[in-house]
C-alpha positions in Angstrom: -31.9 15.9 21.9 -33.2 16.9 18.4 -36.2 19.2 18.7 -36.8 19.7 14.9 -36.4 17.2 12.1 -35.9 20.1 9.8 -32.8 21.2 11.8 -31.5 17.6 11.9 -31.8 17.4 8.1 -30.1 20.8 7.6 -27.1 19.8 9.8 -26.8 16.4 8.2 -26.9 18.0 4.7 -24.3 20.7 5.5 -21.9 18.3 7.1 -22.3 15.6 4.5 -21.8 18.0 1.6 -18.6 19.4 3.2 -17.2 15.9 4.2 -18.0 14.4 0.9 -16.3 17.3 -1.0 -13.3 17.1 1.2 -13.1 13.3 0.8 -13.2 13.8 -3.0 -10.4 16.4 -3.0 -8.1 14.3 -0.7 -8.9 11.2 -2.7 -7.9 13.0 -5.9 -4.7 14.2 -4.3 -3.7 10.7 -3.1 -4.7 9.2 -6.4 -2.5 11.6 -8.3 0.4 10.8 -6.0 0.0 7.1 -6.7 -0.2 7.8 -10.5 3.0 9.9 -10.4 4.8 7.1 -8.5 3.7 4.6 -11.3 3.8 7.0 -14.2 5.8 4.7 -16.4 3.3 1.9 -16.1 0.4 4.2 -16.9 2.2 5.4 -20.0 2.8 1.8 -21.1 -0.9 1.1 -20.4 -2.0 4.0 -22.5 0.3 2.9 -25.3 -1.2 -0.6 -24.9 -4.8 0.4 -25.1 -7.2 3.1 -23.5 -9.1 0.3 -21.8 -6.0 -0.9 -20.0 -5.2 2.6 -18.9 -8.7 3.2 -17.4 -8.7 -0.3 -15.8 -5.4 0.5 -14.1 -6.7 3.9 -13.0 -9.9 2.3 -11.6 -8.0 -0.2 -9.5 -6.1 2.6 -7.8 -9.3 4.5 -6.7 -10.3 2.2 -3.8 -6.7 2.1 -2.5 -6.5 5.9 -2.5 -10.0 6.2 -1.0 -9.2 3.9 1.9 -6.7 6.5 3.3 -8.6 9.6 2.0 -11.9 8.9 3.7 -10.9 9.4 7.4 -8.7 12.5 6.5 -11.4 13.9 4.3 -14.1 13.4 6.9 -12.2 15.3 9.6 -11.3 18.2 7.2 -14.9 18.4 6.0 -16.3 18.3 9.5 -14.1 21.0 10.8 -14.8 23.2 7.8 -18.6 22.7 8.0 -19.0 23.2 11.8 -16.3 26.0 11.8 -18.3 27.9 9.2 -21.5 27.4 11.2 -19.9 28.5 14.4 -18.4 31.6 12.7 -21.8 32.5 11.3 -23.3 32.3 14.8 -25.6 29.4 13.8 -24.3 27.3 16.7 -24.8 30.2 19.1 -28.4 30.7 17.8 -29.1 27.0 18.6 -27.7 27.4 22.1 -29.7 30.6 22.6 -33.1 28.8 22.0 -32.1 26.0 24.4 -30.6 23.4 22.1 -27.6 21.5 23.5 -24.5 20.1 21.8 -26.5 16.9 21.2 -28.4 18.8 18.5 -25.2 18.9 16.5 -23.8 15.7 17.8 -26.6 13.4 16.5 -26.3 14.1 12.8 -22.5 14.1 13.0 -22.4 10.8 14.8 -24.9 9.3 12.3 -22.8 10.4 9.3 -19.6 9.2 11.1 -21.1 5.8 11.5 -21.9 5.6 7.8 -18.4 6.7 6.9 -16.9 4.2 9.4 -18.7 1.3 7.8 -17.5 2.4 4.4 -14.0 2.9 5.8 -13.8 -0.6 7.4 -14.6 -2.1 4.0 -12.2 0.2 2.1 -9.2 -0.1 4.4 -9.3 -3.8 5.1 -11.0 -5.4 2.1 -11.6 -3.3 -1.1 -8.3 -1.3 -0.9 -5.9 -4.2 -0.4 -7.6 -6.4 -3.0 -7.7 -3.6 -5.6 -4.1 -2.8 -5.0 -3.2 -6.5 -5.4 -5.1 -6.5 -8.7 -3.3 -3.3 -9.6 0.1 -4.9 -9.0 -0.9 -8.0 -11.0 -2.1 -5.9 -13.9 1.0 -3.8 -13.7 3.1 -7.0 -13.9 1.2 -8.1 -16.9 1.8 -4.7 -18.6 5.5 -5.0 -17.9 5.7 -8.6 -19.2 3.9 -7.7 -22.4 6.2 -4.7 -22.9 9.5 -6.4 -22.2 10.4 -6.6 -25.9 9.8 -2.9 -26.4 11.7 -2.0 -23.2 14.7 -4.2 -24.1 14.8 -2.7 -27.7 14.5 0.8 -26.3 16.9 0.7 -23.3 19.2 -2.2 -24.4 19.2 -3.8 -21.0 16.7 -5.0 -18.4 17.6 -4.9 -14.7 16.2 -7.3 -12.1 16.5 -7.2 -8.3 17.1 -10.7 -7.0 15.5 -11.1 -3.5 17.2 -13.0 -0.7 16.8 -16.8 -0.3 13.2 -17.3 0.7 12.0 -19.0 3.8 10.7 -22.5 3.8 7.1 -21.2 4.2 7.4 -18.8 1.3 8.0 -20.8 -1.9 7.8 -17.7 -4.1 11.5 -16.8 -4.5 14.1 -16.5 -7.2 15.2 -19.3 -9.6 16.6 -22.5 -8.0 18.7 -22.8 -11.1 20.3 -19.4 -10.4 21.0 -20.2 -6.8 22.5 -23.6 -7.7 25.3 -21.9 -9.6 25.7 -18.3 -8.3 24.9 -19.0 -4.7 22.8 -16.8 -2.4 24.9 -13.6 -2.8 23.4 -12.4 -6.1 21.3 -9.3 -5.7 21.0 -7.9 -9.2 20.9 -9.1 -12.7 21.3 -7.2 -16.0 19.9 -8.8 -19.2 20.8 -7.8 -22.8 19.8 -9.5 -26.0 21.0 -9.0 -29.6 17.8 -10.2 -31.3 14.4 -9.9 -29.5 11.3 -11.6 -30.8 8.1 -12.4 -29.0 8.9 -15.9 -27.5 12.5 -16.4 -28.7 15.4 -14.2 -27.7 18.9 -14.7 -29.2 22.5 -13.7 -28.3 21.7 -13.1 -24.6 24.1 -11.8 -22.0 23.3 -11.8 -18.3 25.5 -10.1 -15.7 25.2 -10.9 -12.0 26.2 -8.6 -9.1 26.2 -9.0 -5.3 24.9 -6.6 -2.7 28.1 -4.4 -2.9 27.6 -4.2 -6.7 30.6 -6.4 -7.4 30.4 -8.5 -10.6 30.2 -12.2 -9.6 29.3 -13.8 -12.9 28.5 -13.4 -16.6 26.3 -15.8 -18.6 26.1 -15.9 -22.4 23.5 -17.9 -24.2 22.9 -18.6 -27.9 19.1 -18.4 -27.5 16.3 -18.6 -24.9 12.7 -19.5 -25.1 10.8 -16.9 -23.1 7.9 -17.6 -20.8 6.0 -14.9 -18.9 4.5 -16.0 -15.7 1.9 -13.4 -14.9 0.7 -14.9 -11.6 4.1 -15.2 -10.0 5.5 -12.1 -11.8 8.6 -13.7 -13.2 10.4 -14.0 -16.5 11.4 -17.6 -17.2 14.2 -18.2 -19.7 14.8 -21.7 -21.1 18.5 -21.1 -22.1 20.4 -23.0 -24.8 24.1 -22.8 -25.8 25.3 -21.5 -22.4 28.7 -20.2 -21.5 29.1 -19.2 -17.8 32.0 -17.4 -16.3 32.2 -16.4 -12.6 32.8 -17.1 -9.0 30.6 -20.1 -8.3 31.9 -21.2 -4.8 30.4 -18.8 -2.3 31.6 -21.0 0.6 35.3 -20.1 0.0 36.8 -17.0 1.4 37.1 -14.1 -0.9 40.9 -14.2 -1.1 40.8 -17.9 -2.1 38.2 -17.6 -4.9 39.2 -17.9 -8.5 37.0 -17.4 -11.6 35.8 -20.5 -13.3 34.4 -21.1 -16.8 31.8 -23.7 -17.8 30.0 -24.4 -21.0 26.9 -26.6 -21.7 24.1 -27.0 -24.1 21.0 -26.3 -22.0 19.7 -26.1 -18.4 17.3 -28.6 -16.9 15.4 -25.8 -15.2 14.4 -22.4 -16.5 16.2 -19.3 -15.2 13.5 -17.2 -13.4 14.0 -13.5 -12.9 11.5 -11.7 -10.7 9.9 -8.4 -11.8 8.9 -7.2 -8.4 9.3 -7.9 -4.7 7.2 -10.8 -3.5 8.3 -10.8 0.1 5.8 -11.8 2.8 5.4 -8.3 4.2 4.3 -6.9 0.8 1.9 -9.8 0.1 0.2 -9.6 3.5 -0.7 -6.0 2.9 -2.6 -7.0 -0.2 -4.9 -9.5 1.7 -8.4 -8.8 3.0 -9.7 -9.5 6.5 -10.7 -13.1 6.0 -7.5 -14.0 4.1 -5.4 -12.4 6.8 -7.3 -14.4 9.5 -6.8 -17.6 7.6 -3.1 -16.8 7.2 -2.9 -16.2 11.0 -4.5 -19.6 11.7 -2.3 -21.4 9.2 1.0 -19.8 10.2 3.3 -21.5 12.8 5.8 -18.7 12.8 5.4 -16.5 15.8 6.8 -13.4 14.2 4.5 -13.8 11.2 1.5 -14.2 13.5 2.4 -11.0 15.3 2.8 -9.2 12.0 -0.6 -10.4 10.8 -2.3 -9.5 14.1 -0.8 -6.0 14.0 -2.0 -5.5 10.4 -5.5 -6.8 11.2 -6.0 -4.5 14.2 -4.5 -1.5 12.4 -6.9 -1.9 9.5 -9.9 -2.3 11.8 -8.7 0.7 13.9 -8.3 2.9 10.8 -11.7 1.8 9.5 -13.3 2.9 12.8 -11.4 6.2 12.9 -14.2 8.4 11.5 -16.5 7.9 14.5 -13.6 8.5 17.0 -12.2 11.4 15.1 -15.7 13.0 14.8 -16.1 12.9 18.6 -12.7 14.6 19.0 -13.1 17.1 16.1 -16.6 18.2 17.1 -15.7 20.3 20.2 -12.6 21.5 18.4 -14.6 22.8 15.5 -17.1 24.5 17.9 -14.2 26.2 19.7 -12.4 27.3 16.6 -15.3 29.4 15.3 -13.2 31.1 12.6 -14.1 31.9 9.1 -10.5 31.2 7.8 -11.0 28.1 5.7 -7.3 27.3 5.4 -6.7 27.5 9.1 -9.6 25.1 9.8 -8.3 22.7 7.1 -4.8 23.0 8.5 -5.9 22.1 12.0 -7.8 19.1 10.7 -4.9 17.9 8.6 -2.4 18.2 11.5 -4.8 16.4 13.9 -5.4 13.6 11.4 -1.7 13.2 10.5 -0.9 12.9 14.2 -3.6 10.2 14.6 -2.3 8.2 11.6 1.2 8.5 13.0 0.2 7.0 16.3 -1.8 4.1 14.7 1.2 3.2 12.6 4.1 4.0 15.0 2.9 2.5 18.3 2.4 -1.1 17.2 5.7 -1.1 15.2 7.6 0.3 18.1 6.2 -2.3 20.5 6.5 -5.2 18.1 9.4 -6.8 20.0 7.5 -6.6 23.4 5.0 -9.4 23.0 3.9 -9.1 26.7 2.5 -5.7 25.9 0.3 -7.0 23.1 1.5 -4.6 20.4 -1.5 -5.3 18.1 -3.9 -3.9 20.6 -2.0 -0.6 20.7 -3.4 0.2 17.3 -6.7 1.0 19.1 -5.1 3.4 21.6 -5.5 6.6 19.3 -9.2 5.7 18.8 -9.8 5.2 22.6 -7.9 8.4 23.4 -9.7 10.5 20.8 -13.2 9.2 21.9 -12.6 9.7 25.6 -11.0 13.2 25.3 -13.6 14.3 22.8 -16.5 13.1 25.0 -14.9 14.8 28.1 -14.5 18.1 26.2 -18.1 17.9 24.8 -19.5 17.3 28.3 -17.6 20.2 29.6 -18.6 22.4 26.7 -22.3 21.5 27.1 
Protein backbone atom coordinates (compact mmCIF):
# COMPACT_ATOMS: atom_id res chain seq x y z
CA UNK A 1 0.00 0.00 0.00
CA UNK A 2 1.38 3.43 -0.93
CA UNK A 3 1.55 5.72 2.08
CA UNK A 4 2.97 8.79 0.29
CA UNK A 5 2.19 10.17 -3.19
CA UNK A 6 5.63 11.79 -3.11
CA UNK A 7 7.29 8.41 -2.65
CA UNK A 8 5.17 6.92 -5.42
CA UNK A 9 6.23 9.69 -7.82
CA UNK A 10 9.88 9.28 -6.83
CA UNK A 11 9.85 5.53 -7.48
CA UNK A 12 7.94 5.95 -10.72
CA UNK A 13 10.36 8.63 -11.93
CA UNK A 14 13.51 6.67 -11.03
CA UNK A 15 12.32 3.46 -12.66
CA UNK A 16 10.90 5.18 -15.75
CA UNK A 17 14.12 7.12 -16.37
CA UNK A 18 16.26 3.98 -16.07
CA UNK A 19 13.95 1.80 -18.20
CA UNK A 20 13.54 4.48 -20.88
CA UNK A 21 17.30 5.02 -21.08
CA UNK A 22 17.96 1.27 -21.27
CA UNK A 23 15.28 0.89 -23.93
CA UNK A 24 16.90 3.65 -25.97
CA UNK A 25 20.36 2.06 -25.74
CA UNK A 26 19.11 -1.43 -26.65
CA UNK A 27 16.99 -0.01 -29.49
CA UNK A 28 20.03 1.82 -30.84
CA UNK A 29 22.09 -1.39 -30.72
CA UNK A 30 19.43 -3.43 -32.54
CA UNK A 31 18.91 -0.62 -35.04
CA UNK A 32 22.64 -0.53 -35.76
CA UNK A 33 22.68 -4.30 -36.24
CA UNK A 34 19.90 -4.10 -38.81
CA UNK A 35 21.64 -1.22 -40.59
CA UNK A 36 24.87 -3.25 -40.83
CA UNK A 37 22.94 -6.20 -42.28
CA UNK A 38 21.46 -3.90 -44.95
CA UNK A 39 24.41 -1.55 -45.38
CA UNK A 40 24.44 -1.86 -49.16
CA UNK A 41 20.84 -0.70 -49.42
CA UNK A 42 21.50 2.25 -47.11
CA UNK A 43 24.48 3.30 -49.23
CA UNK A 44 22.34 3.10 -52.36
CA UNK A 45 19.61 5.10 -50.59
CA UNK A 46 22.12 7.77 -49.57
CA UNK A 47 23.39 7.92 -53.14
CA UNK A 48 19.81 8.23 -54.36
CA UNK A 49 18.79 11.08 -52.01
CA UNK A 50 19.09 12.02 -48.30
CA UNK A 51 15.31 11.85 -48.00
CA UNK A 52 15.32 8.21 -49.13
CA UNK A 53 18.08 7.41 -46.63
CA UNK A 54 16.19 8.92 -43.67
CA UNK A 55 12.94 7.28 -44.79
CA UNK A 56 14.64 3.88 -44.87
CA UNK A 57 16.16 4.53 -41.44
CA UNK A 58 12.83 5.60 -39.97
CA UNK A 59 11.11 2.44 -41.15
CA UNK A 60 13.60 0.31 -39.21
CA UNK A 61 13.06 2.07 -35.86
CA UNK A 62 9.65 0.49 -34.97
CA UNK A 63 10.96 -2.96 -35.94
CA UNK A 64 14.03 -2.59 -33.71
CA UNK A 65 11.97 -1.03 -30.91
CA UNK A 66 9.58 -4.01 -30.88
CA UNK A 67 12.34 -6.31 -29.60
CA UNK A 68 14.27 -3.68 -27.67
CA UNK A 69 11.37 -2.62 -25.45
CA UNK A 70 10.99 -5.80 -23.29
CA UNK A 71 14.75 -6.26 -22.99
CA UNK A 72 15.37 -2.59 -22.21
CA UNK A 73 12.61 -2.57 -19.63
CA UNK A 74 14.09 -5.51 -17.69
CA UNK A 75 17.61 -4.06 -17.82
CA UNK A 76 16.41 -0.63 -16.66
CA UNK A 77 14.28 -2.11 -13.89
CA UNK A 78 17.13 -4.20 -12.50
CA UNK A 79 19.54 -1.26 -12.71
CA UNK A 80 17.18 1.19 -11.00
CA UNK A 81 16.01 -1.07 -8.16
CA UNK A 82 19.47 -2.59 -7.77
CA UNK A 83 20.91 0.89 -7.25
CA UNK A 84 18.17 1.78 -4.73
CA UNK A 85 18.74 -1.48 -2.87
CA UNK A 86 22.51 -0.91 -2.78
CA UNK A 87 21.96 2.63 -1.43
CA UNK A 88 19.75 1.22 1.37
CA UNK A 89 16.70 3.10 0.10
CA UNK A 90 14.64 -0.10 -0.01
CA UNK A 91 15.83 -0.94 3.52
CA UNK A 92 14.77 2.50 4.72
CA UNK A 93 11.27 1.96 3.31
CA UNK A 94 11.02 -1.40 5.05
CA UNK A 95 12.27 0.12 8.31
CA UNK A 96 9.39 2.62 8.46
CA UNK A 97 6.87 -0.15 7.83
CA UNK A 98 6.40 0.05 4.05
CA UNK A 99 6.02 -3.32 2.33
CA UNK A 100 7.10 -4.56 -1.07
CA UNK A 101 3.82 -3.25 -2.47
CA UNK A 102 5.28 0.24 -2.12
CA UNK A 103 7.78 -0.58 -4.84
CA UNK A 104 5.47 -2.95 -6.70
CA UNK A 105 2.71 -0.45 -7.52
CA UNK A 106 4.76 2.08 -9.55
CA UNK A 107 6.66 -0.75 -11.23
CA UNK A 108 3.47 -2.56 -12.26
CA UNK A 109 1.91 0.69 -13.52
CA UNK A 110 4.96 1.41 -15.66
CA UNK A 111 5.05 -2.23 -16.83
CA UNK A 112 1.42 -1.97 -17.94
CA UNK A 113 2.20 1.13 -19.98
CA UNK A 114 5.21 -0.60 -21.56
CA UNK A 115 3.11 -3.72 -22.26
CA UNK A 116 0.44 -1.74 -24.14
CA UNK A 117 3.15 -0.09 -26.21
CA UNK A 118 4.90 -3.42 -26.74
CA UNK A 119 1.72 -5.16 -27.95
CA UNK A 120 1.33 -2.49 -30.62
CA UNK A 121 5.01 -2.55 -31.58
CA UNK A 122 5.52 -6.33 -31.73
CA UNK A 123 2.33 -7.27 -33.54
CA UNK A 124 1.32 -4.21 -35.53
CA UNK A 125 3.75 -1.33 -36.01
CA UNK A 126 6.92 -3.45 -36.19
CA UNK A 127 5.79 -5.93 -38.89
CA UNK A 128 4.10 -3.22 -40.96
CA UNK A 129 7.13 -0.94 -40.86
CA UNK A 130 9.40 -3.85 -41.77
CA UNK A 131 7.12 -4.70 -44.71
CA UNK A 132 7.36 -1.09 -45.88
CA UNK A 133 11.13 -1.24 -45.36
CA UNK A 134 11.37 -4.33 -47.59
CA UNK A 135 9.17 -2.68 -50.22
CA UNK A 136 11.25 0.49 -50.15
CA UNK A 137 14.43 -1.59 -50.29
CA UNK A 138 13.10 -3.38 -53.39
CA UNK A 139 12.31 -0.04 -55.02
CA UNK A 140 15.85 1.17 -54.37
CA UNK A 141 17.30 -2.01 -55.90
CA UNK A 142 15.02 -1.76 -58.94
CA UNK A 143 15.97 1.87 -59.49
CA UNK A 144 19.67 1.01 -59.12
CA UNK A 145 19.80 -2.07 -61.36
CA UNK A 146 21.39 -0.16 -64.23
CA UNK A 147 24.14 1.13 -61.95
CA UNK A 148 24.74 -2.28 -60.33
CA UNK A 149 24.89 -4.06 -63.69
CA UNK A 150 27.36 -1.52 -65.11
CA UNK A 151 29.48 -1.73 -61.95
CA UNK A 152 29.49 -5.51 -61.32
CA UNK A 153 28.89 -6.77 -64.85
CA UNK A 154 26.36 -9.39 -63.75
CA UNK A 155 23.19 -9.61 -61.64
CA UNK A 156 22.46 -12.76 -59.64
CA UNK A 157 18.91 -13.89 -58.85
CA UNK A 158 17.77 -16.68 -56.53
CA UNK A 159 14.88 -18.59 -58.08
CA UNK A 160 12.43 -19.90 -55.43
CA UNK A 161 10.87 -23.37 -55.68
CA UNK A 162 7.61 -23.91 -57.51
CA UNK A 163 4.93 -22.07 -55.49
CA UNK A 164 1.90 -23.71 -53.97
CA UNK A 165 -1.52 -23.21 -55.46
CA UNK A 166 -2.47 -20.85 -52.67
CA UNK A 167 0.58 -18.68 -53.22
CA UNK A 168 0.52 -17.10 -56.68
CA UNK A 169 3.64 -15.06 -56.05
CA UNK A 170 6.36 -17.18 -57.57
CA UNK A 171 8.87 -17.22 -60.36
CA UNK A 172 8.12 -16.69 -64.03
CA UNK A 173 5.82 -19.26 -65.72
CA UNK A 174 7.79 -18.65 -68.89
CA UNK A 175 10.99 -19.71 -67.14
CA UNK A 176 9.38 -22.83 -65.69
CA UNK A 177 7.87 -23.83 -69.02
CA UNK A 178 11.32 -24.21 -70.60
CA UNK A 179 13.82 -24.85 -67.81
CA UNK A 180 11.61 -26.92 -65.50
CA UNK A 181 11.44 -26.73 -61.73
CA UNK A 182 15.10 -27.45 -61.03
CA UNK A 183 16.44 -23.94 -61.72
CA UNK A 184 17.61 -22.21 -58.52
CA UNK A 185 19.90 -19.41 -59.68
CA UNK A 186 20.12 -17.08 -62.64
CA UNK A 187 22.97 -14.80 -63.72
CA UNK A 188 22.16 -11.83 -65.97
CA UNK A 189 24.69 -9.85 -68.04
CA UNK A 190 24.05 -7.20 -70.66
CA UNK A 191 26.31 -5.44 -73.15
CA UNK A 192 24.34 -2.19 -73.38
CA UNK A 193 22.25 -1.03 -70.42
CA UNK A 194 19.79 1.81 -70.74
CA UNK A 195 16.81 2.75 -68.58
CA UNK A 196 14.06 0.64 -70.15
CA UNK A 197 15.86 -1.19 -72.98
CA UNK A 198 18.79 -3.57 -72.43
CA UNK A 199 20.70 -5.07 -75.35
CA UNK A 200 22.94 -8.11 -75.89
CA UNK A 201 21.68 -10.04 -72.89
CA UNK A 202 23.05 -13.33 -71.62
CA UNK A 203 21.29 -15.32 -68.89
CA UNK A 204 22.78 -18.45 -67.34
CA UNK A 205 20.66 -20.85 -65.29
CA UNK A 206 21.92 -23.22 -62.59
CA UNK A 207 20.26 -25.89 -60.48
CA UNK A 208 20.54 -26.52 -56.73
CA UNK A 209 23.93 -28.24 -57.12
CA UNK A 210 25.26 -25.22 -59.06
CA UNK A 211 25.25 -27.20 -62.33
CA UNK A 212 24.69 -25.19 -65.50
CA UNK A 213 21.35 -26.24 -67.02
CA UNK A 214 20.83 -23.60 -69.69
CA UNK A 215 22.07 -20.41 -71.35
CA UNK A 216 19.81 -17.82 -72.95
CA UNK A 217 21.00 -15.07 -75.29
CA UNK A 218 18.75 -12.24 -76.41
CA UNK A 219 19.23 -9.37 -78.83
CA UNK A 220 17.27 -6.95 -76.63
CA UNK A 221 14.77 -6.76 -73.81
CA UNK A 222 12.23 -4.22 -72.69
CA UNK A 223 12.64 -3.91 -68.93
CA UNK A 224 9.71 -3.49 -66.55
CA UNK A 225 10.23 -3.08 -62.78
CA UNK A 226 7.37 -4.46 -60.69
CA UNK A 227 7.81 -2.77 -57.31
CA UNK A 228 4.81 -4.41 -55.64
CA UNK A 229 5.83 -8.00 -56.44
CA UNK A 230 9.54 -7.27 -56.33
CA UNK A 231 10.39 -8.76 -59.73
CA UNK A 232 12.31 -7.69 -62.81
CA UNK A 233 10.25 -8.47 -65.94
CA UNK A 234 12.13 -8.88 -69.24
CA UNK A 235 10.25 -8.82 -72.56
CA UNK A 236 12.89 -10.61 -74.64
CA UNK A 237 13.42 -10.41 -78.40
CA UNK A 238 15.81 -12.30 -80.67
CA UNK A 239 16.21 -15.31 -78.38
CA UNK A 240 18.71 -18.16 -78.63
CA UNK A 241 18.32 -20.80 -75.93
CA UNK A 242 20.64 -23.72 -75.32
CA UNK A 243 20.21 -26.17 -72.46
CA UNK A 244 18.68 -29.26 -70.94
CA UNK A 245 14.93 -28.66 -71.25
CA UNK A 246 13.49 -32.08 -70.41
CA UNK A 247 13.70 -32.45 -66.64
CA UNK A 248 11.57 -35.64 -66.69
CA UNK A 249 14.34 -37.67 -68.35
CA UNK A 250 17.06 -39.23 -66.22
CA UNK A 251 20.34 -37.39 -66.10
CA UNK A 252 22.20 -40.03 -68.13
CA UNK A 253 19.69 -39.76 -70.96
CA UNK A 254 19.61 -36.00 -71.24
CA UNK A 255 21.15 -34.17 -74.21
CA UNK A 256 21.56 -30.42 -74.73
CA UNK A 257 19.13 -28.82 -77.16
CA UNK A 258 19.17 -25.54 -79.05
CA UNK A 259 16.17 -23.43 -80.02
CA UNK A 260 15.86 -19.99 -81.53
CA UNK A 261 12.80 -17.73 -81.83
CA UNK A 262 11.93 -14.06 -82.22
CA UNK A 263 10.11 -13.32 -78.96
CA UNK A 264 8.36 -14.76 -75.93
CA UNK A 265 4.65 -14.48 -75.38
CA UNK A 266 5.19 -13.92 -71.65
CA UNK A 267 7.83 -11.84 -69.89
CA UNK A 268 10.68 -13.56 -68.09
CA UNK A 269 10.28 -12.57 -64.43
CA UNK A 270 13.24 -12.70 -62.04
CA UNK A 271 12.54 -12.19 -58.30
CA UNK A 272 14.66 -9.81 -56.28
CA UNK A 273 13.88 -11.33 -52.88
CA UNK A 274 12.22 -14.27 -51.18
CA UNK A 275 8.43 -14.00 -51.20
CA UNK A 276 7.71 -17.28 -49.44
CA UNK A 277 4.70 -17.56 -47.16
CA UNK A 278 6.72 -17.67 -43.96
CA UNK A 279 8.42 -14.38 -44.71
CA UNK A 280 5.22 -12.62 -45.77
CA UNK A 281 3.30 -13.77 -42.68
CA UNK A 282 5.86 -12.16 -40.40
CA UNK A 283 5.16 -8.83 -42.09
CA UNK A 284 1.43 -8.88 -41.26
CA UNK A 285 -0.36 -7.21 -38.36
CA UNK A 286 -2.82 -8.79 -35.95
CA UNK A 287 -5.95 -8.26 -38.02
CA UNK A 288 -4.29 -9.32 -41.26
CA UNK A 289 -3.01 -12.49 -39.60
CA UNK A 290 -6.46 -13.24 -38.22
CA UNK A 291 -8.04 -12.79 -41.66
CA UNK A 292 -5.39 -15.03 -43.19
CA UNK A 293 -6.14 -17.64 -40.51
CA UNK A 294 -9.85 -17.60 -41.34
CA UNK A 295 -9.29 -17.68 -45.11
CA UNK A 296 -6.71 -20.46 -45.14
CA UNK A 297 -7.79 -24.06 -45.67
CA UNK A 298 -4.27 -25.45 -45.18
CA UNK A 299 -3.91 -26.95 -41.71
CA UNK A 300 -0.15 -26.35 -41.51
CA UNK A 301 -0.57 -22.73 -42.53
CA UNK A 302 -3.26 -22.20 -39.89
CA UNK A 303 -0.94 -23.65 -37.23
CA UNK A 304 1.84 -21.35 -38.38
CA UNK A 305 -0.44 -18.30 -38.21
CA UNK A 306 -1.76 -19.32 -34.80
CA UNK A 307 1.77 -19.70 -33.42
CA UNK A 308 2.80 -16.34 -34.82
CA UNK A 309 -0.27 -14.58 -33.39
CA UNK A 310 0.18 -16.04 -29.91
CA UNK A 311 3.93 -15.40 -29.93
CA UNK A 312 3.45 -11.73 -30.85
CA UNK A 313 0.83 -11.27 -28.13
CA UNK A 314 2.98 -13.08 -25.55
CA UNK A 315 6.00 -10.94 -26.39
CA UNK A 316 3.83 -7.85 -26.21
CA UNK A 317 2.68 -8.74 -22.70
CA UNK A 318 6.19 -9.68 -21.56
CA UNK A 319 7.04 -6.41 -19.72
CA UNK A 320 4.40 -6.97 -17.02
CA UNK A 321 5.36 -10.62 -16.51
CA UNK A 322 9.09 -9.91 -16.57
CA UNK A 323 8.61 -7.05 -14.11
CA UNK A 324 6.98 -9.37 -11.55
CA UNK A 325 9.90 -11.77 -11.95
CA UNK A 326 12.65 -9.15 -12.04
CA UNK A 327 11.39 -7.17 -9.02
CA UNK A 328 12.37 -9.68 -6.31
CA UNK A 329 15.55 -10.43 -8.22
CA UNK A 330 16.58 -6.78 -8.18
CA UNK A 331 15.76 -6.45 -4.48
CA UNK A 332 17.88 -9.49 -3.67
CA UNK A 333 20.85 -8.48 -5.83
CA UNK A 334 21.45 -5.26 -3.95
CA UNK A 335 24.75 -4.60 -5.65
CA UNK A 336 26.23 -1.39 -6.96
CA UNK A 337 27.96 -3.14 -9.86
CA UNK A 338 26.04 -1.82 -12.84
CA UNK A 339 27.46 -4.28 -15.37
CA UNK A 340 26.61 -7.25 -13.15
CA UNK A 341 22.99 -6.13 -12.81
CA UNK A 342 22.76 -5.49 -16.55
CA UNK A 343 24.30 -8.89 -17.29
CA UNK A 344 21.79 -10.69 -15.06
CA UNK A 345 18.91 -8.87 -16.74
CA UNK A 346 20.16 -9.63 -20.24
CA UNK A 347 20.68 -13.34 -19.47
CA UNK A 348 17.22 -13.56 -17.92
CA UNK A 349 15.56 -11.79 -20.88
CA UNK A 350 17.47 -13.89 -23.44
CA UNK A 351 16.33 -17.09 -21.74
CA UNK A 352 12.75 -15.81 -21.81
CA UNK A 353 12.93 -14.98 -25.54
CA UNK A 354 14.44 -18.40 -26.23
CA UNK A 355 11.53 -20.16 -24.54
CA UNK A 356 8.91 -18.04 -26.33
CA UNK A 357 10.50 -18.84 -29.69
CA UNK A 358 11.69 -22.41 -29.14
CA UNK A 359 8.75 -24.09 -27.38
CA UNK A 360 6.06 -23.48 -30.05
CA UNK A 361 8.48 -24.43 -32.84
CA UNK A 362 9.53 -27.64 -31.05
CA UNK A 363 5.91 -28.67 -30.48
CA UNK A 364 4.63 -27.64 -33.88
CA UNK A 365 4.17 -31.21 -35.13
CA UNK A 366 2.19 -32.22 -32.01
CA UNK A 367 -1.16 -30.58 -32.69
CA UNK A 368 -2.79 -32.30 -29.72
CA UNK A 369 -0.55 -30.26 -27.39
CA UNK A 370 -1.75 -26.94 -28.89
CA UNK A 371 1.74 -25.58 -29.69
CA UNK A 372 0.52 -21.99 -30.13
CA UNK A 373 -0.58 -21.78 -26.49
CA UNK A 374 2.91 -22.75 -25.31
CA UNK A 375 4.05 -19.27 -26.33
CA UNK A 376 2.40 -18.08 -23.12
CA UNK A 377 4.19 -20.55 -20.84
CA UNK A 378 7.21 -18.27 -20.12
CA UNK A 379 4.81 -15.44 -19.19
CA UNK A 380 2.79 -17.65 -16.85
CA UNK A 381 5.93 -19.14 -15.32
CA UNK A 382 7.54 -15.73 -14.78
CA UNK A 383 4.41 -14.27 -13.20
CA UNK A 384 3.80 -17.19 -10.83
CA UNK A 385 7.42 -17.57 -9.74
CA UNK A 386 7.82 -13.82 -9.30
CA UNK A 387 4.61 -13.52 -7.29
CA UNK A 388 5.64 -16.44 -5.05
CA UNK A 389 9.11 -14.98 -4.39
CA UNK A 390 7.60 -11.54 -3.72
CA UNK A 391 5.13 -12.96 -1.21
CA UNK A 392 7.92 -14.85 0.50
CA UNK A 393 10.17 -11.78 0.49
CA UNK A 394 7.45 -9.57 1.95
